[in-house]
PyMOL Python script that loads the backbone (N, CA, C, O; Angstrom):
from pymol import cmd

cmd.read_pdbstr("""\
ATOM      1  N   MET A   1     -24.266 142.997 221.853  1.00  0.00           N
ATOM      2  CA  MET A   1     -24.461 144.455 221.201  1.00  0.00           C
ATOM      3  C   MET A   1     -23.088 144.871 220.923  1.00  0.00           C
ATOM      4  O   MET A   1     -22.188 145.123 221.724  1.00  0.00           O
ATOM      5  N   PRO A   2     -23.087 144.901 219.551  1.00  0.00           N
ATOM      6  CA  PRO A   2     -21.597 145.511 219.154  1.00  0.00           C
ATOM      7  C   PRO A   2     -20.671 146.409 219.681  1.00  0.00           C
ATOM      8  O   PRO A   2     -21.271 147.478 219.565  1.00  0.00           O
ATOM      9  N   GLU A   3     -19.411 146.698 220.270  1.00  0.00           N
ATOM     10  CA  GLU A   3     -19.433 147.916 220.808  1.00  0.00           C
ATOM     11  C   GLU A   3     -19.118 149.129 219.336  1.00  0.00           C
ATOM     12  O   GLU A   3     -18.426 150.071 219.722  1.00  0.00           O
ATOM     13  N   GLU A   4     -19.401 149.200 218.220  1.00  0.00           N
ATOM     14  CA  GLU A   4     -19.262 149.937 217.507  1.00  0.00           C
ATOM     15  C   GLU A   4     -20.806 150.856 217.026  1.00  0.00           C
ATOM     16  O   GLU A   4     -20.989 151.790 216.245  1.00  0.00           O
ATOM     17  N   SER A   5     -21.615 150.160 217.807  1.00  0.00           N
ATOM     18  CA  SER A   5     -23.014 150.388 218.007  1.00  0.00           C
ATOM     19  C   SER A   5     -23.373 151.738 218.140  1.00  0.00           C
ATOM     20  O   SER A   5     -22.299 152.309 218.327  1.00  0.00           O
ATOM     21  N   SER A   6     -24.369 152.664 218.152  1.00  0.00           N
ATOM     22  CA  SER A   6     -24.056 154.143 218.566  1.00  0.00           C
ATOM     23  C   SER A   6     -25.137 154.218 219.628  1.00  0.00           C
ATOM     24  O   SER A   6     -25.126 154.900 220.653  1.00  0.00           O
ATOM     25  N   TYR A   7     -26.278 153.203 219.089  1.00  0.00           N
ATOM     26  CA  TYR A   7     -26.672 153.162 220.754  1.00  0.00           C
ATOM     27  C   TYR A   7     -25.802 152.466 222.030  1.00  0.00           C
ATOM     28  O   TYR A   7     -26.082 152.681 223.210  1.00  0.00           O
ATOM     29  N   ARG A   8     -25.066 151.884 221.729  1.00  0.00           N
ATOM     30  CA  ARG A   8     -24.400 151.794 222.787  1.00  0.00           C
ATOM     31  C   ARG A   8     -23.446 152.764 223.210  1.00  0.00           C
ATOM     32  O   ARG A   8     -23.539 153.118 224.385  1.00  0.00           O
ATOM     33  N   ARG A   9     -22.536 153.279 222.500  1.00  0.00           N
ATOM     34  CA  ARG A   9     -22.076 154.001 222.467  1.00  0.00           C
ATOM     35  C   ARG A   9     -22.382 155.239 223.174  1.00  0.00           C
ATOM     36  O   ARG A   9     -21.504 155.839 223.794  1.00  0.00           O
ATOM     37  N   HIS A  10     -23.357 155.570 223.122  1.00  0.00           N
ATOM     38  CA  HIS A  10     -24.191 156.717 223.164  1.00  0.00           C
ATOM     39  C   HIS A  10     -24.960 156.311 224.947  1.00  0.00           C
ATOM     40  O   HIS A  10     -24.965 157.142 225.854  1.00  0.00           O
ATOM     41  N   THR A  11     -25.440 155.130 225.058  1.00  0.00           N
ATOM     42  CA  THR A  11     -25.697 154.620 226.372  1.00  0.00           C
ATOM     43  C   THR A  11     -24.255 154.922 227.424  1.00  0.00           C
ATOM     44  O   THR A  11     -24.273 155.549 228.483  1.00  0.00           O
ATOM     45  N   ASN A  12     -23.342 154.429 226.929  1.00  0.00           N
ATOM     46  CA  ASN A  12     -22.231 154.282 227.503  1.00  0.00           C
ATOM     47  C   ASN A  12     -21.548 155.291 228.429  1.00  0.00           C
ATOM     48  O   ASN A  12     -20.975 155.120 229.504  1.00  0.00           O
ATOM     49  N   GLU A  13     -21.841 156.719 227.485  1.00  0.00           N
ATOM     50  CA  GLU A  13     -21.302 157.886 227.675  1.00  0.00           C
ATOM     51  C   GLU A  13     -22.445 158.571 228.732  1.00  0.00           C
ATOM     52  O   GLU A  13     -22.073 159.366 229.596  1.00  0.00           O
ATOM     53  N   ILE A  14     -23.555 158.272 228.613  1.00  0.00           N
ATOM     54  CA  ILE A  14     -24.528 158.604 229.691  1.00  0.00           C
ATOM     55  C   ILE A  14     -24.303 157.808 231.109  1.00  0.00           C
ATOM     56  O   ILE A  14     -24.344 158.169 232.286  1.00  0.00           O
ATOM     57  N   VAL A  15     -24.146 157.047 230.711  1.00  0.00           N
ATOM     58  CA  VAL A  15     -23.289 155.560 232.164  1.00  0.00           C
ATOM     59  C   VAL A  15     -22.548 156.880 232.848  1.00  0.00           C
ATOM     60  O   VAL A  15     -22.824 157.717 233.708  1.00  0.00           O
ATOM     61  N   GLN A  16     -21.493 156.585 232.000  1.00  0.00           N
ATOM     62  CA  GLN A  16     -19.966 157.373 232.504  1.00  0.00           C
ATOM     63  C   GLN A  16     -20.336 158.817 232.975  1.00  0.00           C
ATOM     64  O   GLN A  16     -20.035 159.198 234.106  1.00  0.00           O
ATOM     65  N   SER A  17     -20.932 159.533 232.167  1.00  0.00           N
ATOM     66  CA  SER A  17     -21.194 160.678 232.998  1.00  0.00           C
ATOM     67  C   SER A  17     -21.728 160.928 234.349  1.00  0.00           C
ATOM     68  O   SER A  17     -21.258 161.551 235.301  1.00  0.00           O
ATOM     69  N   ARG A  18     -23.251 160.036 234.127  1.00  0.00           N
ATOM     70  CA  ARG A  18     -23.761 159.886 235.355  1.00  0.00           C
ATOM     71  C   ARG A  18     -22.951 159.266 236.612  1.00  0.00           C
ATOM     72  O   ARG A  18     -23.043 159.610 237.790  1.00  0.00           O
ATOM     73  N   LEU A  19     -22.128 158.251 236.044  1.00  0.00           N
ATOM     74  CA  LEU A  19     -21.466 157.909 237.442  1.00  0.00           C
ATOM     75  C   LEU A  19     -20.484 159.121 237.512  1.00  0.00           C
ATOM     76  O   LEU A  19     -20.386 159.390 238.710  1.00  0.00           O
ATOM     77  N   ASN A  20     -19.828 159.849 236.890  1.00  0.00           N
ATOM     78  CA  ASN A  20     -18.600 160.696 237.239  1.00  0.00           C
ATOM     79  C   ASN A  20     -19.464 161.624 238.217  1.00  0.00           C
ATOM     80  O   ASN A  20     -18.892 161.854 239.282  1.00  0.00           O
ATOM     81  N   ALA A  21     -20.967 162.309 238.037  1.00  0.00           N
ATOM     82  CA  ALA A  21     -21.188 162.971 238.304  1.00  0.00           C
ATOM     83  C   ALA A  21     -21.835 162.597 240.180  1.00  0.00           C
ATOM     84  O   ALA A  21     -21.615 163.304 241.163  1.00  0.00           O
ATOM     85  N   VAL A  22     -22.721 161.150 240.133  1.00  0.00           N
ATOM     86  CA  VAL A  22     -22.727 160.993 241.521  1.00  0.00           C
ATOM     87  C   VAL A  22     -21.280 161.062 242.435  1.00  0.00           C
ATOM     88  O   VAL A  22     -21.119 161.666 243.495  1.00  0.00           O
ATOM     89  N   GLN A  23     -20.398 160.340 241.764  1.00  0.00           N
ATOM     90  CA  GLN A  23     -19.112 160.243 242.549  1.00  0.00           C
ATOM     91  C   GLN A  23     -18.432 161.517 243.079  1.00  0.00           C
ATOM     92  O   GLN A  23     -17.556 161.633 243.937  1.00  0.00           O
ATOM     93  N   LYS A  24     -19.109 162.499 242.292  1.00  0.00           N
ATOM     94  CA  LYS A  24     -18.444 164.122 242.569  1.00  0.00           C
ATOM     95  C   LYS A  24     -18.933 164.932 243.512  1.00  0.00           C
ATOM     96  O   LYS A  24     -18.362 165.679 244.306  1.00  0.00           O
ATOM     97  N   ILE A  25     -20.403 164.621 243.272  1.00  0.00           N
ATOM     98  CA  ILE A  25     -21.347 165.155 244.166  1.00  0.00           C
ATOM     99  C   ILE A  25     -22.164 164.701 245.243  1.00  0.00           C
ATOM    100  O   ILE A  25     -22.826 163.663 245.276  1.00  0.00           O
ATOM    101  N   SER A  26     -22.058 165.555 246.096  1.00  0.00           N
ATOM    102  CA  SER A  26     -22.631 164.605 247.489  1.00  0.00           C
ATOM    103  C   SER A  26     -23.496 165.300 247.700  1.00  0.00           C
ATOM    104  O   SER A  26     -23.807 165.061 248.867  1.00  0.00           O
ATOM    105  N   ASP A  27     -24.672 166.693 246.988  1.00  0.00           N
ATOM    106  CA  ASP A  27     -25.334 167.214 247.469  1.00  0.00           C
ATOM    107  C   ASP A  27     -26.770 167.074 246.206  1.00  0.00           C
ATOM    108  O   ASP A  27     -26.911 167.351 245.014  1.00  0.00           O
ATOM    109  N   ILE A  28     -27.651 166.471 247.332  1.00  0.00           N
ATOM    110  CA  ILE A  28     -29.085 165.808 246.169  1.00  0.00           C
ATOM    111  C   ILE A  28     -29.550 166.978 245.639  1.00  0.00           C
ATOM    112  O   ILE A  28     -30.149 166.909 244.566  1.00  0.00           O
ATOM    113  N   PRO A  29     -29.474 167.512 245.906  1.00  0.00           N
ATOM    114  CA  PRO A  29     -30.809 168.839 245.020  1.00  0.00           C
ATOM    115  C   PRO A  29     -29.309 169.231 243.572  1.00  0.00           C
ATOM    116  O   PRO A  29     -29.812 169.563 242.499  1.00  0.00           O
ATOM    117  N   THR A  30     -27.990 169.198 243.566  1.00  0.00           N
ATOM    118  CA  THR A  30     -26.988 169.394 242.801  1.00  0.00           C
ATOM    119  C   THR A  30     -26.901 168.322 241.759  1.00  0.00           C
ATOM    120  O   THR A  30     -27.187 168.471 240.571  1.00  0.00           O
ATOM    121  N   LEU A  31     -26.575 167.483 242.198  1.00  0.00           N
ATOM    122  CA  LEU A  31     -26.981 166.361 242.220  1.00  0.00           C
ATOM    123  C   LEU A  31     -28.076 165.863 240.963  1.00  0.00           C
ATOM    124  O   LEU A  31     -27.664 165.397 239.900  1.00  0.00           O
ATOM    125  N   GLU A  32     -29.579 166.056 241.295  1.00  0.00           N
ATOM    126  CA  GLU A  32     -30.365 166.016 240.020  1.00  0.00           C
ATOM    127  C   GLU A  32     -30.165 166.925 239.171  1.00  0.00           C
ATOM    128  O   GLU A  32     -30.252 166.544 238.004  1.00  0.00           O
ATOM    129  N   SER A  33     -29.893 168.155 239.358  1.00  0.00           N
ATOM    130  CA  SER A  33     -30.064 169.238 238.435  1.00  0.00           C
ATOM    131  C   SER A  33     -28.794 168.705 237.533  1.00  0.00           C
ATOM    132  O   SER A  33     -28.882 169.004 236.342  1.00  0.00           O
ATOM    133  N   THR A  34     -28.085 168.253 237.769  1.00  0.00           N
ATOM    134  CA  THR A  34     -26.348 168.076 236.816  1.00  0.00           C
ATOM    135  C   THR A  34     -27.099 167.058 236.032  1.00  0.00           C
ATOM    136  O   THR A  34     -27.031 167.207 234.812  1.00  0.00           O
ATOM    137  N   ILE A  35     -28.045 165.706 236.623  1.00  0.00           N
ATOM    138  CA  ILE A  35     -28.065 164.414 235.766  1.00  0.00           C
ATOM    139  C   ILE A  35     -29.167 165.251 234.964  1.00  0.00           C
ATOM    140  O   ILE A  35     -28.923 165.576 233.802  1.00  0.00           O
ATOM    141  N   ASP A  36     -30.181 165.546 235.472  1.00  0.00           N
ATOM    142  CA  ASP A  36     -31.306 166.554 234.592  1.00  0.00           C
ATOM    143  C   ASP A  36     -31.978 165.552 234.049  1.00  0.00           C
ATOM    144  O   ASP A  36     -32.135 165.393 232.838  1.00  0.00           O
ATOM    145  N   CYS A  37     -32.422 164.798 234.976  1.00  0.00           N
ATOM    146  CA  CYS A  37     -33.565 163.376 234.741  1.00  0.00           C
ATOM    147  C   CYS A  37     -34.182 163.224 235.642  1.00  0.00           C
ATOM    148  O   CYS A  37     -34.388 162.021 235.803  1.00  0.00           O
ATOM    149  N   GLY A  38     -34.837 164.104 236.725  1.00  0.00           N
ATOM    150  CA  GLY A  38     -35.950 163.523 238.018  1.00  0.00           C
ATOM    151  C   GLY A  38     -35.200 163.523 238.720  1.00  0.00           C
ATOM    152  O   GLY A  38     -33.971 163.559 238.665  1.00  0.00           O
ATOM    153  N   GLN A  39     -36.513 163.442 240.115  1.00  0.00           N
ATOM    154  CA  GLN A  39     -35.467 163.651 241.467  1.00  0.00           C
ATOM    155  C   GLN A  39     -34.770 161.645 241.226  1.00  0.00           C
ATOM    156  O   GLN A  39     -34.977 160.677 240.495  1.00  0.00           O
ATOM    157  N   ILE A  40     -33.777 162.102 242.585  1.00  0.00           N
ATOM    158  CA  ILE A  40     -32.671 161.320 242.548  1.00  0.00           C
ATOM    159  C   ILE A  40     -33.192 160.014 242.622  1.00  0.00           C
ATOM    160  O   ILE A  40     -32.558 159.146 242.022  1.00  0.00           O
ATOM    161  N   GLU A  41     -34.515 159.593 243.409  1.00  0.00           N
ATOM    162  CA  GLU A  41     -34.929 158.183 243.459  1.00  0.00           C
ATOM    163  C   GLU A  41     -35.315 157.552 242.011  1.00  0.00           C
ATOM    164  O   GLU A  41     -35.178 156.340 241.842  1.00  0.00           O
ATOM    165  N   GLU A  42     -35.861 158.498 240.835  1.00  0.00           N
ATOM    166  CA  GLU A  42     -36.097 158.187 240.122  1.00  0.00           C
ATOM    167  C   GLU A  42     -35.016 157.955 238.351  1.00  0.00           C
ATOM    168  O   GLU A  42     -35.115 157.788 237.135  1.00  0.00           O
ATOM    169  N   VAL A  43     -34.217 158.096 239.311  1.00  0.00           N
ATOM    170  CA  VAL A  43     -32.786 157.949 238.381  1.00  0.00           C
ATOM    171  C   VAL A  43     -32.263 156.364 239.069  1.00  0.00           C
ATOM    172  O   VAL A  43     -31.764 155.455 238.405  1.00  0.00           O
ATOM    173  N   ILE A  44     -32.430 156.348 239.991  1.00  0.00           N
ATOM    174  CA  ILE A  44     -32.251 154.616 240.883  1.00  0.00           C
ATOM    175  C   ILE A  44     -32.737 154.094 240.356  1.00  0.00           C
ATOM    176  O   ILE A  44     -32.222 153.062 239.924  1.00  0.00           O
ATOM    177  N   VAL A  45     -34.181 154.464 239.991  1.00  0.00           N
ATOM    178  CA  VAL A  45     -35.093 152.880 239.513  1.00  0.00           C
ATOM    179  C   VAL A  45     -34.982 153.332 237.789  1.00  0.00           C
ATOM    180  O   VAL A  45     -35.830 152.802 237.071  1.00  0.00           O
ATOM    181  N   GLN A  46     -34.223 154.049 237.279  1.00  0.00           N
ATOM    182  CA  GLN A  46     -33.891 153.863 235.935  1.00  0.00           C
ATOM    183  C   GLN A  46     -32.721 153.158 235.603  1.00  0.00           C
ATOM    184  O   GLN A  46     -32.566 152.568 234.534  1.00  0.00           O
ATOM    185  N   VAL A  47     -31.603 153.237 236.839  1.00  0.00           N
ATOM    186  CA  VAL A  47     -30.912 152.351 236.996  1.00  0.00           C
ATOM    187  C   VAL A  47     -30.884 150.701 237.236  1.00  0.00           C
ATOM    188  O   VAL A  47     -30.023 149.883 236.913  1.00  0.00           O
ATOM    189  N   GLY A  48     -32.058 150.540 237.875  1.00  0.00           N
ATOM    190  CA  GLY A  48     -32.396 149.510 238.107  1.00  0.00           C
ATOM    191  C   GLY A  48     -31.917 148.909 239.381  1.00  0.00           C
ATOM    192  O   GLY A  48     -32.219 147.726 239.536  1.00  0.00           O
ATOM    193  N   ILE A  49     -31.257 149.464 240.291  1.00  0.00           N
ATOM    194  CA  ILE A  49     -30.864 148.894 241.793  1.00  0.00           C
ATOM    195  C   ILE A  49     -31.940 148.522 242.508  1.00  0.00           C
ATOM    196  O   ILE A  49     -31.814 147.537 243.236  1.00  0.00           O
ATOM    197  N   VAL A  50     -33.073 149.142 242.461  1.00  0.00           N
ATOM    198  CA  VAL A  50     -34.045 148.781 243.701  1.00  0.00           C
ATOM    199  C   VAL A  50     -35.029 148.226 242.863  1.00  0.00           C
ATOM    200  O   VAL A  50     -36.064 147.766 243.346  1.00  0.00           O
TER     201      VAL A  50
END
""", "prot")
cmd.dss("prot")
cmd.show_as("cartoon", "prot")
cmd.util.cbc("prot")
cmd.orient("prot")
């Protein structure tokens, strides 16, 4: 996908934002609230780690 694609730019922004939150916040409820995308288990499934 081209780097200038708006989808790619937007997706990269979301991924970077979530990565920054995970690196800075160790409290799971606070992390879930910050990411605002459901429970942390659901976020992990979205990432495709599991």
